[in-house]
N, C-alpha and C positions, 0 to 999 in steps of 0.2 A: 560691208562693215556695220552698217545697220543691223540686217542679222545676227548678227555675230551680238551686236548690244541687246538687241533683245533676246537672245537664248541666257546674256548675260541676268538681264534682268529676269526673264521668268526662272531661272534657277536660283537667285537671290530669293523671289519672292517666296517660292519652293521649301526653301531653309527655314525661312521665317514663321509658316505657316506651322512648320513644326516644329520648330523650336515654343511657337505660342501652345501649340497642342499638349506638349509633352507638360508645359510650367498649369494647364489648366490639368491635367491628370495627376501631376505632384501633390498639387493642392486639394482635388478632391480627395486622394488616396490621407492626405494628412486628417480634413477634417473627419473622414472615415476612423484613423485612428483615433481621435480628439472623441471623436463618439466613443468607439468602445472604453474608452479610459472611464467615461462616467455613466454603463452602462449596468447592468447584475450588479447593485450594489450589495442587494438582495443577499445573493453566494459569497460575495467575500466577506458581510458580516457572516455568513454561517460556517466559514470555516476558519473564521477568527475566531468564532465561538466553542469553536471543541480544543481549540488550544486555550483561551482564555476568556473563557468565562461568557457570562451574560455581556455585548457590546452592543451600541446604538447603530441599532437599520432602519433604512442605507445611510451606507458610510457617506462623507461628504465627499467630494472629487478631491482632497487633495490629500486626505488618509487612503483614498485608495488608490492615489497616486504613489505615496510612501511607500504601501504593507505590495505595490508592485514589484519594487527592487526586489525582492528575496521570492518566494514561491509561489510560482505561475504555474496557468494549463495550459495547455493546447488547445486552440480553435478548429472547430470543425469548418472546414470551405463548405460555402454553399448553404450553409446553415448556422446564422450566425447564435452564436451564443453556445456551440456547442464544439468537442474537440473533434480532432482527426487523429483515430490511432494511426500513427506514423511508425510504422519500423525502424528505428534511427540504430546507433551505437552509440548514439552518448544525446546529451539536451539539445532539444529542436527549440526555435525562436517561435513565438506566439505574437499577437498584435493584440493579447485582450491580457488585462492586467490582474489575473486574479491567483491569490494564494494557493498553493499546495494545502490538503487536508492533512492533519494526521490525526492520531486516536485520540478519541477524548480523554481529558483530563486524567494521564496516571491509570485510566482505565480501570480501575481499583472498583471495590466494593458498597461504596458510599454516596451512588447517584444511581441510583434505583428505578429511574426516568422512565412510564410510556412515550414512547418512542412512535413519532408521527406515523402513519402505513399511508401508499397511496396507491392507484391504480399503477399497472405496467407502464399503459400509454403516456403517465403525467409524470412520471419519475424524469428526472436532467440526467441524462450521461457525464461522464467526466473522464477524459483518461490523463491523472494525475502525475505529471512526471516537470521535474526540475528543468528549468531554462536558463538560471546564472547561480553562480554560486554562493551570491550574498544570500544570509541567512540560513545555509549551512556550513557543518565541518566537512571537506574534500580531502582526497588523497587519492593516488592509484586509480582513478576514473570512479569514485564512488560518492558516495552523496548521502551523507547522516543528516538529520535532524537531531540537535541535541536539547534538553530541555533540562540540565541539569549544569555544574559548575562544573563540571569534571574537563578536565581536558584531554582531546582525543588527537592522534595521527592514526587516521588512515592505513595509509602504506606502512607501517609499523603492522599495525593490526594484522593486514592484510598478509605479509610472510612469517610473520610470529608462529613459531612451531606450538601446536598443538599438544595439551599435557594431561593427553587419553589415548591411549589406541583403541583399535575395534578389532574384537576377536574374530574369527571370520565365523559365520553365522551356523554352520555345523555345531559350536560349541555353546550357541545358548542364544535368545533374544538381544539385537545390539540395540533399537529404537521402541522408545515408548511413546504413543501417542496419548494424549491426553484432553480434556475438554473442561476447564476450570467453569465456563460458562456453556453447559453444556444445552441447553436446551436454547441458546442464537437460534434462528431460523430467519430467511430471506421471504421473497415479496412473493407472495403466491402468485401461481403463472401457469397457466396450462392445467398440465394433467398436478401439478406441484400444488397442491391445497391440503391446509391441514387446521387444523382445531389449535386456537391459541392455547396456552397453559395460564399463568397470572399474568401475561403481558401482548400484547399484540404482534408482538416480532418474535415473540418464544413460543414453543411447543414440545412437547415431550413425547410425539412421533418420532420416531426413529430415522423414518424413512426421509426425514424433513428438515433435522436438525443438522447441531454439527457432528454427532454421531456417523450421519451419512457423509459427508465431508472428509471425515476423516477414515472412513471406508477406502474411499475413492485413493488414499494417500497409500494409507497401507496398499491394496491392489499394487499398484505401480512399483513400490519398493521389494514387495515381495517379488514379484517380477522381476525386478532388477536379480533379483538374487538377495536381498537382505531379509534379516530375521527381525519380524515388527511382536511387538504386545501393542494391542488398541484398548486401554479400559474404556469400561460403558458405563461408568458412574456416574450418576448426576449428582450436580455438586451446587446447582443455583436454585434447586426449588424443592419442598416448598419455601427455602429461604434462600433469598438470595445475599446478601450481605454476610459475608463470614464462609464465602465459597474457595476462595484461596487456602487459607487453614483448612479447610476438608481438602481440596486436592490435594495441599501438599504432604498432607499425612497420608494420605494414597499413594503420593512421588516414592515417599521413603518407603512404605511397605514394597512395592518393586523391588528398588533396587538393594533391600535388603533378599528378596527371593532372587532375584535376577544381577548377580554382581556384572555379567556380560553388558547388562544396558549401560551404556555411555551418552546416549543420546533424548532426551527427552526435549518433547516438541506440543508446547499448549497450543492446543488450533484455535481459533475465536471467528468470528468475523468482525468489523467496524460499522458506524453507522456516521450519517452524514445528514442532518435538516436542518434547512435553514429559520431564521428566524418566522417567518409566513407560512412554515408548514410544507414550503417545498421538499423534497425527497431526492438527493442525488443518490448515484451509485458511481463507485470508481470501476471502467471497463476498458479494455482494449479489443485488440484482434487478432486471435494469433490461430497461423493457418487458414483465413478466413474464417474461423469461427468466434463468436462476440465473447469474448473472458472476462471475469471479474479478475482484477488486477491482485495482488497480494503485499503483505507489509512485512517485512521481520524486523520485531521489538526485542530491544534488550534491556533490561533492570539494572539496576544498580545501587550502590549502596549510598545514593546521593539522599535518599529519604527516611535515613538512619538505619535503615537494616543490616545485617552485619553479612558483608558480600563482597568481600575483599577482592573475590577473585573473578567479577567481573566481566573486566579485560578477556578473559580467556572465551567467554561466550559472547562476547564483540570479534574479536578473532574468527571464531566460525561464523560468524553472520558476517561479515566480509566476505568469506571464501564464500557460501552459500550466492550472497550479491554479488560476485564477480562473474560467476556460472550463471546467473537468471538474466543478469545482464547481458552477458552473451549470446543466450541460447535465446532469449525471451525479450527484445531490449526495451518495449515497453509494461511485461507482466508485471514485475516489480515497482512498487512506492520506492522512497528511498528509506532507509535503516530508519527507526528512532529509537533511539537514545532517552532514557527515561527515570526518575526518580525513585518507583517503584521496586524492589525485587522479583515480584511475581515467580517467587519459589525458583526460580533461579540458582541461588545458590544451593543448591541441593547436588546437583552436579555440572560439570563444568563444562558438558554442549547441553546445554539447555536456552531453548526460545522459546517466544510467543511468535504466533504466525496467525497475520490478520490476514484471513481471505474474503475477498469483499468487503462488502456494506450491506445493509438492510435490507438497502436499495435493489439490489443484483437478484436475479432470480437463482436460481436451487442450479440449475443448467450451465450458469454464466459460472459459478462460484465451482461447479463440480471442475470444469475446463482448468478454472484457474489451479485446483488442488492438484491435475493431473500432470499439469506443467512444472507448479511448483518442483512434486515430487520428483520428478523426470533432473532436473537439473541437480536440486538437493542428494537424490541418491545415485546421481555421478559423482559428487564430493563426496558423500560418504564410503562408496565404493574405492577413493581413491586412499579415503584414510585406513579400510581394510587392507589394501596394497600394499603402503610406506611402510603398516606395523606387523606386516605377513611373518 
């Protein structure tokens, strides 16, 4: 009987020790999470600044805790402060409450500010994905960041019938690729080094600016059997302000010349810089290739433009986003709905596409452009099939 009680005593002690160990681990994890809440305030301020203008930096703990309830970034395990390129079918959880980055306010022509650059090794990587529906319009598995007062039903948009059809490629061009901010460029890296134009993140050298990214999209679309016109005009140099007026006039000319064009893609790149000058880039991994994330931007009439058909462009964006999320789950940032129209009233199949940020390298941007084109091309081909 003494042996039995000894065994019971030993087992009881083992259970108690295990419980204490588990409690210590949970306490340490909670402390680590609290540390994450109070860290990296400069990035929080940076991403808020892109939406709200200048904000105080770094943010106090309670403010970071508040913004953490909406737009978040994923953490890269093993490297505190970096994010995980995690291929999942939907939003993933994170231990770090950092808001997602959206385009600079309305991406218009009135904020032509020099953008801070950095050496590639000094740029901070982020994979920008939602982890909560807070702060978004959601529906049908899609996320939309709404900077307007317009109500949106994403499920309705996704299944809405589009008001145009694509003629077969043999009938004429189907897609126009244009670049309102043609000279936008990426971080010089390796052999991809360029001479800046009027801004240290822009260049007139076509192999390194948005024309090169458009070339990559055009090649993929063409290989898929689609017919493309790629405009090579420069609309943001020597004058940056007024670029949308100049590119809009070009779009009208193309639509008049080629009535078969029903899709207009205005291809840009985004930018994200912290108040302390830290440069961030939106990047993920697709098939083991480091790839710039992309974002579809839809304009509206909320800013006063005559654009009553913006929901048709939203419907197209929803279809593209759904296919992007299906084929490459972390490639696309949430759709952005903006007050400006971006010339999208000129054609019911018009979208603005942001390929990476100026912190990305050209090669990352080209990879993102190819993947975007594959996903978008499949949607465009289905439109031809539907209306053949």
